[in-house]
Every structure is written in structure tokens, then in C-alpha cells.
C-alpha positions as CSV (number, residue, x, y, z in Angstrom):
1,M,10.8,24.0,-27.3
2,G,7.5,24.1,-25.4
3,S,8.1,20.6,-23.9
4,V,11.5,21.8,-22.6
5,L,10.1,24.9,-21.0
6,A,7.3,22.8,-19.4
7,A,9.9,20.4,-18.0
8,V,12.0,23.3,-16.6
9,A,8.9,24.9,-15.1
10,A,7.9,21.6,-13.4
11,I,11.4,21.2,-11.9
12,A,11.4,24.8,-10.8
13,A,8.0,24.2,-9.1
14,V,9.4,21.3,-7.1
15,F,12.3,23.2,-5.7
16,S,10.8,26.7,-5.4
17,H,8.1,25.4,-3.0
18,A,10.2,22.8,-1.2
19,T,10.6,25.0,1.8
20,A,7.0,25.9,2.4
21,T,5.7,25.2,5.9
22,V,2.4,24.2,7.4
23,A,1.0,23.4,10.9
24,K,3.0,21.2,13.2
25,P,2.2,17.5,13.7
26,Q,0.4,16.4,16.8
27,T,0.9,13.2,18.8
28,V,-2.4,11.4,19.0
29,Y,-1.2,8.2,20.6
30,R,1.9,7.0,22.4
31,Q,2.9,3.5,23.7
32,T,5.8,1.6,25.2
33,G,7.4,-0.7,22.6
34,P,7.6,-0.4,18.8
35,I,4.9,-0.2,16.1
36,A,5.6,-2.4,13.0
37,A,2.7,-1.2,10.8
38,F,0.1,1.5,10.7
39,A,-3.1,2.3,8.7
40,Q,-6.2,4.4,9.1
41,D,-9.7,4.8,7.6
42,G,-12.2,7.4,8.6
43,P,-12.0,8.0,12.3
44,L,-10.2,4.7,12.9
45,L,-6.5,4.1,13.5
46,A,-4.9,0.7,13.3
47,W,-1.4,-0.5,14.2
48,F,0.5,-3.7,14.6
49,A,2.4,-3.9,18.0
50,P,5.0,-6.7,18.1
51,R,5.1,-8.8,21.3
52,T,2.8,-6.7,23.4
53,R,2.4,-8.5,26.7
54,G,3.9,-11.6,25.1
55,C,1.8,-11.5,21.9
56,N,1.8,-9.6,18.7
57,V,-1.4,-7.6,18.6
58,V,-3.3,-5.5,16.1
59,Y,-5.0,-2.6,17.7
60,L,-8.0,-0.6,16.4
61,R,-8.6,2.8,18.0
62,Q,-11.5,5.2,17.5
63,L,-10.3,8.7,17.5
64,D,-13.7,10.2,18.5
65,N,-13.9,8.3,21.8
66,G,-10.5,6.8,22.4
67,V,-11.8,3.2,22.6
68,T,-9.0,0.7,21.7
69,F,-9.8,-2.8,20.5
70,P,-7.2,-5.6,20.3
71,L,-7.2,-8.3,17.6
72,P,-7.4,-11.2,17.2
73,S,-9.3,-12.5,20.2
74,Q,-7.9,-16.0,20.6
75,K,-4.3,-16.9,21.7
76,A,-4.2,-20.6,21.0
77,D,-3.5,-21.7,17.4
78,N,-2.9,-18.1,16.5
79,V,-0.3,-17.2,13.9
80,T,-0.4,-13.5,14.8
81,C,0.4,-14.0,18.5
82,R,3.3,-16.4,18.0
83,F,4.9,-15.1,14.8
84,P,8.6,-14.5,15.5
85,R,9.3,-11.2,13.7
86,S,13.0,-10.4,13.5
87,G,12.3,-6.7,12.8
88,S,13.8,-6.6,9.2
89,E,10.7,-7.9,7.4
90,A,7.9,-5.4,6.6
91,V,4.5,-6.1,8.1
92,G,1.5,-5.0,5.9
93,L,-1.7,-3.6,7.4
94,A,-5.0,-2.4,5.9
95,V,-8.3,-1.5,7.6
96,A,-11.9,-1.0,6.4
97,A,-13.8,1.1,8.9
98,D,-17.3,0.3,7.5
99,L,-16.6,-3.5,7.3
100,G,-17.2,-4.2,10.9
101,P,-14.6,-2.7,11.1
102,F,-12.2,-5.3,9.8
103,A,-8.4,-5.4,9.5
104,L,-6.2,-7.3,7.2
105,W,-2.5,-7.8,7.8
106,T,0.5,-9.7,6.4
107,L,3.4,-11.4,8.2
108,P,6.4,-12.2,6.0
109,Q,8.5,-15.3,6.6
110,T,11.9,-15.8,4.8
111,S,12.7,-19.4,6.0
112,P,12.4,-22.3,5.6
113,L,10.2,-21.1,2.8
114,P,9.6,-17.6,1.6
115,L,5.9,-16.8,2.3
116,D,3.5,-14.1,3.5
117,Y,0.8,-15.1,5.9
118,L,-2.4,-13.2,5.0
119,L,-4.5,-12.8,8.1
120,G,-7.5,-10.8,9.3
121,A,-10.0,-10.2,12.1
122,G,-12.7,-7.7,13.0
123,T,-14.6,-6.3,15.9
124,K,-17.9,-8.1,15.3
125,L,-18.1,-11.1,17.6
126,R,-18.0,-13.7,14.8
127,D,-15.0,-11.9,13.2
128,Q,-12.8,-11.6,16.3
129,P,-10.9,-14.9,16.0
130,E,-8.0,-14.9,13.6
131,R,-8.9,-15.7,10.0
132,R,-6.0,-17.2,8.0
133,F,-7.0,-16.2,4.4
134,L,-3.9,-17.4,2.6
135,E,-0.3,-18.5,2.8
136,V,1.3,-16.8,-0.2
137,A,4.4,-19.0,-0.7
138,H,7.0,-19.5,-3.3
139,T,10.2,-21.4,-3.6
140,T,13.7,-19.8,-3.4
141,R,13.8,-19.9,-7.2
142,G,10.6,-17.8,-7.3
143,V,8.0,-20.5,-8.4
144,G,4.7,-20.2,-6.5
145,Q,2.6,-17.2,-5.3
146,W,3.7,-13.6,-4.6
147,L,1.7,-11.1,-2.7
148,G,0.7,-8.0,-4.6
149,G,-0.3,-5.8,-1.7
150,I,-3.3,-5.1,0.5
151,S,-5.6,-2.0,0.7
152,G,-8.7,-0.9,2.5
153,D,-11.2,2.0,2.5
154,G,-14.8,2.2,3.6
155,D,-16.4,-1.2,3.2
156,T,-13.7,-2.4,0.7
157,L,-10.8,-4.5,1.7
158,V,-8.7,-6.1,-1.1
159,Y,-5.4,-7.9,-1.8
160,G,-3.6,-8.9,-4.9
161,V,-1.7,-12.1,-5.8
162,T,0.5,-13.3,-8.7
163,S,1.4,-16.9,-9.5
164,V,4.7,-17.7,-11.1
165,D,5.8,-20.9,-12.8
166,F,8.4,-22.3,-15.2
167,K,7.6,-21.7,-18.9
168,D,8.7,-25.3,-19.5
169,E,9.1,-27.1,-16.2
170,A,9.9,-30.5,-17.7
171,G,12.5,-29.1,-20.0
172,C,13.9,-27.0,-17.2
173,L,14.3,-30.0,-14.9
174,A,15.8,-32.0,-17.8
175,G,18.3,-29.3,-18.6
176,T,17.2,-29.1,-22.2
177,V,15.7,-25.6,-22.1
178,P,16.3,-22.4,-20.0
179,C,14.5,-22.3,-16.7
180,T,12.4,-19.2,-17.8
181,L,9.8,-18.0,-15.3
182,V,6.5,-16.6,-16.5
183,T,3.3,-15.3,-14.9
184,S,0.8,-18.2,-14.7
185,G,-2.2,-16.7,-12.9
186,G,-3.4,-14.6,-10.0
187,G,-6.0,-11.9,-9.3
188,V,-7.4,-9.3,-7.0
189,Y,-9.6,-10.6,-4.1
190,R,-12.1,-8.7,-1.9
191,V,-12.8,-9.7,1.7
192,E,-16.4,-10.5,2.4
193,G,-16.9,-11.3,6.1
194,R,-14.5,-14.2,6.7
195,Q,-14.2,-15.1,3.0
196,A,-12.3,-13.7,0.1
197,V,-13.9,-13.6,-3.4
198,P,-12.1,-12.7,-6.6
199,V,-12.9,-9.4,-8.2
200,P,-14.4,-10.4,-11.6
201,G,-12.1,-9.9,-14.5
202,S,-9.0,-9.2,-12.4
203,G,-5.6,-10.7,-13.2
204,A,-2.1,-11.1,-11.7
205,A,-1.5,-8.0,-9.6
206,V,1.7,-6.5,-8.2
207,A,-0.1,-3.5,-6.5
208,V,-3.6,-2.7,-5.4
209,A,-5.3,0.5,-4.0
210,A,-8.9,0.8,-2.8
211,S,-11.2,3.9,-2.5
212,A,-14.8,3.5,-1.4
213,N,-16.2,0.8,-3.8
214,A,-13.4,1.0,-6.3
215,V,-10.1,-0.8,-6.7
216,A,-7.1,0.0,-8.9
217,W,-4.6,-2.7,-9.7
218,V,-1.2,-2.8,-11.4
219,A,-0.7,-5.9,-13.7
220,A,2.3,-8.1,-13.4
221,G,4.7,-7.4,-16.2
222,R,8.2,-8.9,-16.3
223,I,9.6,-11.5,-13.9
224,A,12.8,-10.5,-12.0
225,S,15.7,-12.9,-11.7
226,D,14.6,-14.1,-8.2
227,G,11.1,-14.7,-9.6
228,E,9.4,-11.6,-8.2
229,P,6.7,-10.2,-10.6
230,M,7.4,-6.6,-11.5
231,P,5.5,-3.7,-13.2
232,I,6.4,-2.5,-16.6
233,A,5.7,0.6,-18.7
234,G,3.0,0.0,-21.3
235,L,0.6,-2.1,-19.3
236,P,-2.6,-0.2,-18.3
237,I,-3.7,0.3,-14.7
238,Q,-7.2,-1.0,-14.4
239,I,-9.8,0.8,-12.1
240,V,-12.9,-1.3,-11.5
241,D,-15.9,-1.7,-9.2
242,A,-14.6,-3.9,-6.4
243,A,-17.8,-6.0,-6.3
244,S,-18.9,-6.3,-9.9
245,G,-15.6,-5.9,-11.7
246,Q,-17.1,-3.4,-14.0
247,Q,-14.4,-1.2,-15.5
248,I,-14.4,2.4,-14.4
249,S,-11.3,3.4,-16.5
250,S,-8.0,2.2,-17.8
251,I,-4.9,4.3,-17.1
252,A,-1.9,4.4,-19.4
253,P,1.2,5.3,-17.3
254,A,4.2,6.7,-19.0
255,G,6.6,4.6,-16.9
256,A,6.6,1.5,-14.8
257,P,4.1,2.2,-11.9
258,V,6.1,1.2,-8.7
259,A,3.5,2.7,-6.3
260,I,-0.2,3.8,-6.6
261,A,-2.8,5.5,-4.5
262,L,-6.5,5.9,-5.2
263,A,-8.8,8.7,-4.2
264,P,-12.5,9.2,-5.1
265,H,-11.7,11.1,-8.3
266,V,-7.9,10.8,-8.7
267,L,-5.4,8.0,-9.2
268,A,-1.8,8.9,-8.2
269,T,1.2,6.9,-9.5
270,L,4.9,6.9,-8.8
271,E,6.5,5.8,-12.1
272,Q,10.0,4.7,-13.0
273,T,11.0,6.2,-16.3
274,P,14.3,6.4,-18.3
275,L,14.7,10.0,-17.0
276,G,14.0,9.0,-13.3
277,L,11.1,8.9,-10.9
278,R,7.9,10.7,-11.9
279,L,4.9,11.4,-9.8
280,A,1.8,11.6,-11.9
281,W,-2.0,11.8,-11.3
282,Y,-4.9,10.9,-13.5
283,D,-8.7,11.5,-13.6
284,R,-10.1,8.3,-12.1
285,D,-13.2,8.2,-14.3
286,T,-11.7,9.1,-17.7
287,G,-8.1,8.0,-17.3
288,R,-6.7,11.3,-18.6
289,V,-3.5,12.6,-17.1
290,Q,-4.0,15.7,-15.0
291,G,-0.4,16.5,-14.1
292,S,3.1,15.2,-13.2
293,I,6.3,16.3,-11.5
294,P,9.8,14.8,-11.3
295,V,10.7,13.6,-7.8
296,P,14.1,12.6,-6.2
297,K,15.4,9.2,-6.9
298,T,15.4,8.6,-3.1
299,T,11.6,8.9,-2.9
300,A,10.1,6.0,-1.0
301,L,8.0,3.7,-3.1
302,H,4.8,4.7,-1.3
303,L,2.0,7.2,-2.0
304,T,-1.1,8.4,-0.3
305,A,-3.7,10.7,-1.8
306,S,-6.9,12.7,-1.6
307,D,-8.6,14.4,-4.6
308,R,-6.7,17.6,-3.8
309,L,-3.3,16.4,-2.4
310,I,-0.8,13.7,-3.0
311,V,1.7,13.0,-0.3
312,F,5.1,11.2,-0.7
313,R,8.2,10.8,1.3
314,V,11.9,11.4,0.8
315,G,13.8,10.0,3.7
316,R,12.0,11.5,6.8
317,S,10.8,14.5,4.8
318,L,7.0,14.4,4.1
319,R,6.1,16.3,1.0
320,S,3.0,17.0,-1.0
321,V,1.8,18.2,-4.4
322,A,-1.5,19.9,-5.0
323,T,-3.4,18.3,-7.9
324,T,-4.9,21.6,-9.1
325,T,-1.8,23.9,-8.9
326,H,1.1,21.4,-9.2
327,R,2.7,23.2,-6.3
328,T,4.8,21.2,-3.8
329,Q,5.3,21.7,-0.1
330,V,7.5,20.2,2.6
331,L,4.8,19.3,5.2
332,A,7.0,18.1,8.0
333,R,10.1,16.2,8.9
334,A,9.5,13.1,11.0
335,A,11.7,12.3,14.0
336,A,12.1,8.7,12.7
337,T,11.3,6.9,9.5
338,P,7.5,7.2,9.1
339,I,5.6,4.0,9.2
340,G,2.3,3.6,7.2
341,L,2.1,7.2,5.9
342,S,-1.6,7.7,5.2
343,L,-3.9,10.6,4.2
344,E,-7.5,10.4,5.3
345,G,-9.5,13.5,4.4
346,S,-7.4,16.4,5.8
347,R,-5.6,14.1,8.3
348,L,-2.1,12.9,7.4
349,A,-1.0,10.3,9.9
350,W,1.9,7.9,10.5
351,A,3.8,6.0,13.2
352,E,7.3,6.6,14.5
353,N,9.5,4.4,16.7
354,L,11.6,6.3,19.1
355,G,13.9,4.1,21.1
356,R,11.7,2.2,23.6
357,T,8.5,4.0,22.8
358,A,6.4,4.6,19.7
359,R,3.9,7.3,18.8
360,I,1.3,8.0,16.2
361,R,1.4,11.5,14.7
362,A,-1.2,13.5,12.8
363,L,-0.9,16.6,10.7
364,Y,-4.0,18.4,9.4
365,V,-3.5,19.8,5.9
366,S,-5.8,22.0,3.9
367,G,-5.2,20.5,0.5
368,R,-4.7,24.0,-1.0
369,G,-1.5,24.5,-3.1
């Protein structure tokens, strides 16, 4: 009976506070043309602008002085500049403010071969040319490598990869056994200058999240029919030191973790369970669950978090839950689908495309629930 009452109370909390209001968002930057990806770290904003002055460009902008820096520096032999983006594929972007700063971005290609270019550059002179870290490619049947996300915070910039292969390639080609796909390798990698080094002890990852010197990663579980690695319930989420690989904690989610966010003392997860989507949060150092609430099935598979607040999105509605009180709020309603929703301290920021222009919005939240 107690568990039923607790569930009813959790659902009531979600809806009873869904109409709470906070301060209005502010426009901190506006430009002509669209924004394809957005990220922030500390006082630094970053966004990917398609075909700006004939080139795709990644911009870094310091909020404290307004200085804007374009990346990468060179035009010739530059994948970023020439990449023909149709608008339907999602560009990934992460930035580490204390790593130069340095930005990492992904450009997806669907033909002739499905792949993600993993590229990066930074503001230091040696880092300004484009660095092509990896071409994460797989066949149309799913064999090859799959990107498991990118994330940055402070001086930590990481990405995850999963390798997929046939369980019995010879038998598959001969037609004597089913063409079963399995996870064959992968890992989490940390950017060091213009190199990427594996995080010791990491394995095939379908999601990563960084916070200061720590990284959390979701292990690849099952393989979908198209070959894509997927998370499953029952596999722990590992949180480790990004440099040494030393384990900080191991989290046991109740459902399949389809999105994660890492803060200095909190890991937030969006989990698919038999009863629907569940937003949960855990103590980063001990792995103990601290709270959870049900969320609508239309919740976007993206989270951002601080120790006191977890922010998620339902359509254009930006919502939060306080980690101490479990109370939820509607923070704002974006004018267009938010791009790169990100919480940095008390600053919640995102990008919006509005016809021929785009803008970056910021909302300052207290974190009290």
C-alpha cells in the first residue's frame, strides 16, 4: 500500500507544480541564419552555424567580454567547411572551457556509407586547424562502429564508441547460420590536445556524460535490427575518473537509461521502464538512488543537470525537478524547438531557429524547489 501511495504522490507532484513560473528568458546572442547545434561550459557559449559566409563554422563566444572565435582556422581540406548538411541529420557539439578551450563536434553522413565524422579544434594556435579524430562508420546492415555520444566540462572532453560485428560472419555469408549481430568492442575516449586516449577500463558505450574530471558511461546492451547498439535495464552505469579510469561508483538503473546527465554530486537518468519513462537521480559517489518521478512519454531523450536541479524537455516546454524536494516546475516555453538545452550553474541556455534568424536564449534559475 505504501508503494502505491508513494507513486500517487509522485504523479501528483508532477502535475500540481507543472504551472509554476520563473523569470523570463533573455536573448544573449542573435544571428542571421540557423544554428544546428549548441553547447556551453562555464562562461563559454559554442554553436555550429551551417554555411556561414560559404562555410560551416563553429563559434566560441565568451559571455564576459563578448569575444567570438571561429573554428576551425583553415578552409582547404576541411571537412567542417565543406560538409553538405541537408538539415535532417543531428549535429553534435561539446566544449571544454578549460581545455584551451577546445570544441568537439560530429557531422553525420547517411550515404554512400552511414558514418559520423568526429572533428575538433581549439583556440590555441596549434589547435586551430581542424583535427579529424575519427570516422565512425558502419555498413547499412549495422556492422562497424557506432558513435556513443560526446560530452565536455572543465578540462574533460570525451566521446564513446561501440563496435558491432556478426557473431559468425563466415556462417552468415554462407547462409548456414543466422546473421546475428553482437557487440565486438568499443570504449570511452578522452581528448588530450590533438590526440584521443582511451579511458582505462571503459567498454562499448552508447552514452557518455562529463563533469569536471569524471565521466559516466552507459554500456551497450542489445543490438537493434538495424545494428544500432542500445541500452538495456540491468547493466550498471559506470562513473569513473576520466584520466585514470578509477571507479567512483556504479549505478544500477531500474530501467533502460536512454539519456544521462552528470553533475558534481548527482547522476540524472531518463529510463525506459515497463510503466513508461522515469526520470531518476542518484548520488554520484555512492550510487544510491535519491529520487525519481514519472515523466510524459513525449519527453525528449535529453537531460541536463546541476546538483540541485534537473532540466528536461517536453515538446517546447522546458521543465525542471528539484533534487531535494522532488518538486517540478515549468521553467519556460521556447518559441521553437530548443537546440542543445544546457544547464551551467544557474544559467539554463539553448538555441532557437526562427525563420531566417537564430538566437541563443538564457534563463537564470535558482535551483530551489
